[in-house]
N, C-alpha and C positions, 0 to 999 in steps of 0.2 A: 464169171472168171473160169477159163479152162482149167480142168484138174491138173493137166501136165505143167501148166505155168506155176501154180501153187506148190506143186511137188518140187519143182525146181527151186523155188524160193526156200523151201524148208531144208533143202539139201545144202544151201549156202552156209559157209562157216560164219558169216555175219560179223566179221571183224570190222572195226570202225575205219572209215576213210579219213584222210586229213581234213582238217577243218576248211581249208581252201575258201575261206570267206563265207562259210555257210552260217556261222554265228555272227550276228550283226547288230544286236541292240546295245551292247556295252559302250560302243563308240558314240551313241546318240544321247545328247544332253536330257531329252525328255525321259529316257529310260535308264538314267544313271543309277537308279535304286530298284532295278528290275528284280533283284534277289529279295527285296523287301516287299514285293507285290502280294505274295500270298499271306505273310504275317500281318501286313497292313490291312488286307481284306478281312482277315479273321478278326482282327482287333475291332474294325468298324462293325462287323456283324454282331460280334459279342457285346459291344458297347451299346448297340441299338436295342438288344434284349435287356440289358441292364436298365437303360433309360425307360423301356416299355414297362418293366416291373415297377419303377418308381412312380410312373404315372398312373398306374392301376392299382397299387397297394392301398387297402382301405382297412385300417384297424382303428376303430373309434370306440368300441364297446368291449366288455369282457367276452361277449358272444362272438365278436368278430376275431378276438385273439384265440378263442377256443377252436373256431373253424380253421383259422390259420394253422394252428398246432396240428390239427388232425390231417390237413391237407399235406404239410411238410412231412409228417411221419409216414404217410401213405406213399409220398414220392420217394423217400429214402428206401422204404422197404421194397418198393417196386424196382428201384435202381439196383438193389443188391440181390434181387431174386428171393426175397423173403428170408426167414431165419430157419435154421435147422431144428430138428426135434430135440426136445430137452431129454437127455439121456442120463444114466447114473454117472456121477463124477468120478467115482472110484478113487477119491482122494486119499492120499497118505502122506505123513510127515516122515521123511527119510533121515532127518538129523535136526538138532537144535544147537545154536550157538548162543552162549551166555555172555553178555557184554555189560558194560557199566551203564546201568539205568534202562536197559532194554535187552530183549533176547530176539533172535532170528530163527524161525522154523523154516526149514527147507522142504518145499511141498511140491509134489507131483500130482496133477489132476488130469482127467480126460474131458475136454470141452465137447467133443464128439467121440464115438467109440474108437479107441486106440489112436486118437489124435491128442498126443500128450502135451501138457503145458507145464513148464518149469516155473515155480513161483517162489518168492520169499515173503514171509509173513513177519512184520515187525510188531512186537507187543511190549507194553510197559513191564518193567521188571518188578515193579512194586505197585501197591495200590489195589483197590477193589473194582472190578468191572460190574456191569457192562459199561464199556467205554464208546465214545463216538469213534467213527471209523472213516478211513480215507482209501479209496481205490485209486491206484496210481499207475495208469498206462504209460508205457515208455515211449520216448522219442527215438529218433534214429541214430543218436550218437553211439560211438563204438563202445562195446563192452556190455550191451544189454543191461540187465538188472544190476551189474556191478559197477556201473559208471559212478564216478566219485560224487557228482552233484546229487544223483538220485539217492545214494547211501546217506549223505548228509541230511537231506530232508526227511527221509524215512526214518532215520534214527532219532532225529530231532522230534518228529511227530510222536514217536513211541515214548520218548522221554517226558513229553508234555502230556501224556495220558490219552493217546489215540492208538487204535490198531490200524496198521497200514499194510496193504497188500500190493505188491508189484509182480509182474511176470514177464518173461521173455516173449516179445511178439514174435511172429513168424519171420524168419530170416535174420534173427538176431540171437546173441547169446548162445544158449544150448539148443536153439531150434532153427538152425540153418536148414533151409529147404533144399537147396541145390548143393548138397554136401559132396565134397571130394575128399576121399581118404588120402590121396597123394598130397593134397595141399593142407590137410587137416582143417579144412575151412570151406568156404563157399567157392564155386567155379567162378563167380563174379566178384567184382570189388566191393560192392555196397549193397546194404539191405534194400535200398530203394530200388536198385536194379532187379533184385529177387522179387520184390513186390510187383513190379511191372510185368516181369516175365510171367509170373503166376497169374497177374491180373489179366493179360491178354488171354490166357487159356480160360480163365473164369468168365470173361465177357462173352467169349464165343458160346459158351454152354448156358448163357442167360443168367449168370451170376456175377459176383464181384469179389475181388480180393478182400474188400471190407466186410463182406458176409462172414469170412472166417475170423477176422480180427475183431469185429464187433462182437461176435458170438463168444470168442474167447473172453472178452470183457464182461459180458453178461454172466457167463458161467463163473468167472472169477468173483463176481459179486455174489452169486449164488453160494460159492464156497465161503466167502467172507461173512455172510449173513448166517452160515450154518454154525459159526463158531459162538459158543456160549460167552465169550468175552466181549461181544459186539452188541451194541444197542442198535437195533434195526431201524429205530426212528431217527437216528442221527448218523447218516452216511453221506459223504460228499465225494466227488470225483474231481481230480486235478491232475495235470500232466503237461509236459512241454513238447512243442513241435509236433511229431507224430503223436506223442502223448496228448498234446492240446487238441490235436485232430480227434482223437478218440474220446477225449473228455467231452467235446462238443457232441460227437455222435451218440455216446452213451447217455448223456444227459437228455438228448432229444428223444430217446426211445425208451427209457426206463424210468418210471416214476418213483422207484424205490430210492433214488438219489434225492437228498433234500437241498443240496447246493452244488454248484458247479464253478470251477475256476480254471478254464483253459489258459495255457501260457503259450505265447509266440505262435499263434495259429490264426486267430480271428482277425480278418482284414475285410476287404471288399473286392468284388470281381472288377469293379471299375479300375482299380489300381493294380490288381494282379495282371490284368490284360495289358496294362501300360508298362509293366516291369518284368517280373520274372516268369509270368505265365503259369499254366498248369504244372503242378508238381507230380510226384509219382502216383501210380494207379489207385492207391488206397485213398488219395485225397481228392479224387475226381468221380463225381457221380454222373453217368450218362444222362444227358437231358436236363442237367441242373439249371443251365441258363435257359434253355428252350422251354422249360416248364415255369419259367418266371420266378426263379429262386436265386438267393444271394446269401452272403454270410449272415446277415441279421436273422435269417429265418431259422438258423440253428438255435438262436436265443428264443425266438417265439415258440419253437417246438419243445423247448425245455420248460417253458412257463408252466406253473408259477414258481419254479425254483428261483431263489436268489442267484445272481450271476455276476461273476467278476472276470472281466477281461484283463489278463496279465500281458503287458506289451513291452517291446523294447524299441526305443526311438531308432536305433541303428540296426534293426533286424532286417533280414532279407524279405520277410513278409512285411509289406509297406506299412509304415506307421500311419500314413495318411489314410489308408483304407480302414485301419482299426478305428481311427478317429471318426471316419465317415459312418462306420457301422454303429459305433456307440451313440453318435448323434441321432441316427435314426431310431435305434432301439430305445435309447433313453427318452426321446420324445414320445414314443408310443406309451412307454410305461408312465410318464409323467401324465399323460392324458388320462390314463386309467387310475391315477392316484397312487402308483406304486413306484415312484421314481427312486425310492431308497432301495429297491430290490435289484438294481443293476448299478455296477460301478466299473471304473476302468483305472488301472494303475499303470503309469509310464515310467520306466527307468532309462536313463541315458546311458545305454550299454547295447551290447549286440545279442545275437540269438543264444538262448540257453536259459535253463532254470537258474539263473544267477542269484546271488545273495539278496539284492534288492527285492526281486520278485518273490523269493521264498519268505522273506519277512513280511511282505504284504500278504502272502497267502496265509501264513501262520495267523495273523490278526483276523483276516476275513473268515477263515474257518472257524476260529474260536467264537467270533461274534455269531456266526450262523448255527453252530452246533452246540455251543456252550453258553451263549448268551452274554459273553464278556469279552473285552478286548485281550489282546496278547501281544505286547511289544517287547517281550524279554529278549535279550540278545542271544544269538545262535552260538552255541558252544561247539567248536570243532570236534570231529571225531577222527579216528584213524580208519581210513577206508580198508575194507577187506579185499583180498584178491579175488579175481573171477573164480579161481579153482575153489577157494574156500566157500563161496556162495553157490557153487554148482550143485545141482540135485541129481544129475545122472552120473553114474560111476566114471564114465570116460569124458564127461563135460559136453557130450552131445547126444541128443536123443537118437540121432541117426545110428549111432554105433553102440548105444546102451540099451535102448528099448525098441527101436525100430518103429513099427506101427505105420500110421498114415502120414502123408504130407498133403500140402495143398495140391500138389501135382497129382498124386495118386487118387485123391478124392475127385478132383476134376476129370481125370482120365476115366475113372469109372463112370461117372455121369455122362461123359461123351459117348462111352460105349453103350450105355442104356439109351441115349437119345438115338444114336445110329440104328439100334435095333428096333426102336419103336417108331421112328419118325416116318410119317407117310406124307411126302411133299405134295402129292396130287398132280394135277395137270399143269400145263405150261401157264395158263392164266392165274392159277393160284400161286405158283412160284414167283411169277412176275409181280403179283400184287404184294407178297410178303418181302420180296427183294426191295421194291419201292419204299414200303413202309419202314422197314428196319434200317435200310441205308440212308433214308432221308433224301432220296433222289427228287430233284426239282426239274421237271422237264422244261426245256427252253420253247420260246415261240418267237415268230417274227424274223425278219431278215437279219443277216449276220453282218455287223459292221466290219469292213476290211480296210486295212491301210497298207499299200504297196510300199516296198523299199528296195525296188530295183530288180533287174534281171540279169542272170548269168548264162550266157550262151554256151551250150555244149554240142558236140558231135551228135546229131540226130534227136536232141531234145533241148529244152531250156528249163532253168530253175528260176522260179518267181520267188523272191522273198517277200513275205508279207506278215502281218499280224492280224488276228481277228479277235473279236470280243466275245467271250464265252457268256459273260454276264457283267453288269457294271462293276468295274474294278479288277476284273480278271481278263487280261490280255494273253493270247496264245501265239507265241512266235511259231512261224510254219514256213515250210519249203514246199512249193507246188512244182512237181516235175511234170512237164508238158511235152509229150512226143511231138516231133516236128511233122510227122506224116501219119497216114493211116485213116481209119474210118473217121467220119464226121463226128460220130458219137462213140466214145471209147470207154471200156470198163475202167474202173477207178478203184483205188484202195487208200484207206488212211492208215498211217503207220504210227503207233505209239510205242516208243522205246523208252524205258526207264533211264537210259543214258543220254537222252535227248535226241533232237531230231537229226543231228548230224551223224550219229552213231550207225544208222542203217543205210548210209549212203551208197554202198555197194549194191545192196538189195533194190533201193529206189532207182539206181542208175540201170540195172538190168531190166527191171519192169518197164521203166520209161522207153527204153530201146525196143522192147517187145510190144510197145503200143498201149501201155497202161498209164493213165494219169495217176500220179501218187501225191498224197498230202502227208508229209512227215511233220509231226507236231511236237512242241514242248508242252506236255500237259503241265497244269499249274504245279509249281513245286518241282519241276524236272527240267533238265537241260539248262538254258540260260536263266530260267526262273528258279533254279534250285537254291534253297537257302543255304548259305555257307555255314557249316557246323561250327559251334562254339567249342574251340579246342580246350576250354577249361572244363567242359562236360563231355569229353570225347567218348566216354563209356556208353552214356545214354545214346549218343549218336550212332555209335558202333552197332549197338543192339537193336535200336528202334528207328533209326533214320530221322525223318523230319517229325520228331516227337511232338513238339509244341503245337504245330498246326493240326496234326492228326488228332491230338487230345482236345484242342479247342473245338474242333469240329464236333466230337463226341458230346462235349459239353452243351453244344447247340442243337442235339438231335439231328446231326448230319454226319457224314463220314467222307473221308478223302476218296474212297473208290466211287462213290456216287457223284461227288464233284467232278472227279476226273472223267467219269463216264459222260457227264454233261458236256465237258470240252470235246470229247470225241464225237458226240451227237451233233455239236455245232460245227464240227469239221465235216460231217456227212452233209449237213445243210449247205456249207460252202461248196463242197464237191458237186452237189446236186445243181447248184446254181450256175455252174460253169458250162459255157456253150459246148465244150469239147467232150463233156461227160454224159454217158448214157445212165440216167438216174435209177434205171432198173438193174445195173450191174456194178454196184458198189460193195466193197467188202472191207475188211479190216485186219490188220496185222498187229498183234500185241506181243511185245518182247520183254521179258523180265518184268521190271516194275510197271510196264504198260499192259501186261497181259490181263490181270484181274479187272482193271477199269475197263478194258475192251470187253471182257466177258459180260460185265454188267451192262455196257452200252449196247450190246447185241441183244441181250434180253429186253431192254427197254425200247429199242429202235428196230422194227422189222425191215427197214431199208438195208441193213447190213446183211447181204445175201451169203456171205461166207465169213468165217473168222479163222485165223491162224493164230494159235497160242503157243509161245515158245518160252521155255524156262520159267513157267507159271508154277507157283506152290501147288503141291499135289492135292490138297484139300484143306479146308478148315479143320476137319477132323484130325488130320495129321499134326496141326499146330496144337490142338488141345490134348494130343496124346504123345507129344514129344517133349521131354523134359526141358530142353533148351531150344530157343529159336533166335534167329538173327534177321533183322530188317524185314519182318512181315508185318509190323504194326500199321504200316501205311495201308495195307490191304484189308484190314480187320473191319468187320461189321458186327457190333455187339448183338448178341442174341441169335445170330444166324443159324447155329446148330439146332435151336429149337424148331426151326421150320424148313431149312434147306442147307445143302453144302454146295460147294463149287461144281461137283458133277451134276447136281440137280439143275443148276443154272445152265450148264451146257445142253442138257436134254431139253430144256425149255426153249431153246432156239430151233429145235426141229420144226419142219423138215429142211431148214437151212443148213448148210454144210459147216462142220467144225473139224479143223485139223489141230492135233495137239503134238508137240514134239518137245522132247528133252524136259519133262516135268522135274521139279526139284523138291527136295525135303524142306521142312521149316528151317533147316541150317544152311540151305543153299547148295546141298550136295545133290548129285544125280539120284533120281529115285531107283531103288534096287528092284530086282525081280521079286523078291520076297514082299516088298511093300505093294507090289501089284497083285500079289497072290489072293488077297481078300476078294470076295465076290464083287463088292461095290467097286474096288480098284480095277479089277479085270474089266468089268462092264464099262467103266469109264474109259479106259485106255485101249480097248479093242473093238468092242461093238460100236462105240461112239465114233472112233476115228474113221471107220469106213462106212459110216452112215451114207 
């Protein structure tokens, strides 16, 4: 491709032409669900992994169960990047509230140095300890530790002779991570959005948002066991929703718990994939499905602890999945003569630690920790205000104590990685990119279906669909010059706004004698998943969250899948009689830029790449507090071995042009952001290679 032609391309404004018949699948009956193509494909791939696990799972003896427990624990720790170093808690009680039959101590401790945790400890007002104890991780409901249902249960436990500890998880209560002084709250609407913004940054650095939340729970247990009022041989964990999630995690990883009762969390991936899909980042471990794991494995990892699944028939976590998991796990336990160690309680209500589940939990906890039933009715309490239960003077750690946040800890790790990372040569970077992204190279001829031709002055546009892999069809427009050399240069264009968006660019290139293939990568253009307006905040921040997250569950990523779509497009171009296969390049714009970068690393036939409006780097994502719509470009663990500039270098000696890079918020990159030596090297030395 002549240099002046590409420079002309980069100078174009790039505004989209009118559709003018270029979108064509919606009117065809066989493609009436084209926007469901990618979600349906993901569901099928995920379901195949679920079924493979069922076929291969073999737990017949106590030794089998022990091996499974060890395997699951190793996979969890691998997924979260291990656990932090145990450092001094520096715990202190800042105030005590005396109430009828119980008291509440307001406690602050450090789960990591200067990473402050605000907690409430509920203790019996009378009697003689040491008492049994309950660790109570919180769900995502508003109010943090001051939520009415939590207070009711914690106060009831204390009145019945337990010590109970709860704390604000990150993003909730007094521990808002993305704190805005102007809003006196979070920059975003919900804690789950905070968790996922922080989760993206954690993934890039080879960690996980659950590394922070799990460690908070383990250190909370350390604090609980440090109290003389607690009997360390009688400690259980229970919580609802996000608290149910962490009850499952903590029970799986810490043998100091003697019983576990997660509420409104345990289900099955068979039913999750069919219904609500992956939830926020703390509830998704990379490779969980790809490594042959499912919800019952949390129970196996927690063995030999007695386990109670608390469920709601009308929960958004599918009750059919909970029943399916219980059936499997109970069958395993029955086979080992331990059927009484697992139970399931169903209430005909919705999501929450509602009164029926609380009553079931009181009885279960009493049987496990005190050896006797407890069916006494629950006596209502007068809930405290959030301000009364606050531990920080201002009600926010950010404005009272400062210290670290998930973002600042991730940012420091990203800086350390950038200072120490040695990506090596092109082959090493290519191998790391393949392994971490989950790229699956295609082979064989490309199935193509034509859908007509549009005649234009000096060129024609062939409408077609090609198969990237079974179940994935790529709508495309092939621009063919009417004259010129028998074998012409060619370019594949991947634009995040779809194949019609770069029509002006494609037209100019075609008239200049270049064959152009403009494509809708999976999940883009006509195949873009229509956002759920009921969850518009997640779509606004993360784009196609469900498909990107499902890919990560399977040890795959959207950048690698879309790179495959581009490579298949190169296969198609190379097969055309009008194309010189030695002169094929690629143009990636906005959402198509990162997939094209990966495709060029994987496929040496791409002789040049032009990258427009691409995020400046993964490092920038990990070191920018907020980001928008970058999730579809993320590869977990990338910054352990490479960044986007390293991928660009790995294409050498082929040409790379970069124009108008953007920050993780989508704004133009400033001169100050290019001042870092790595940035300058990326955007100056590389551009003119």
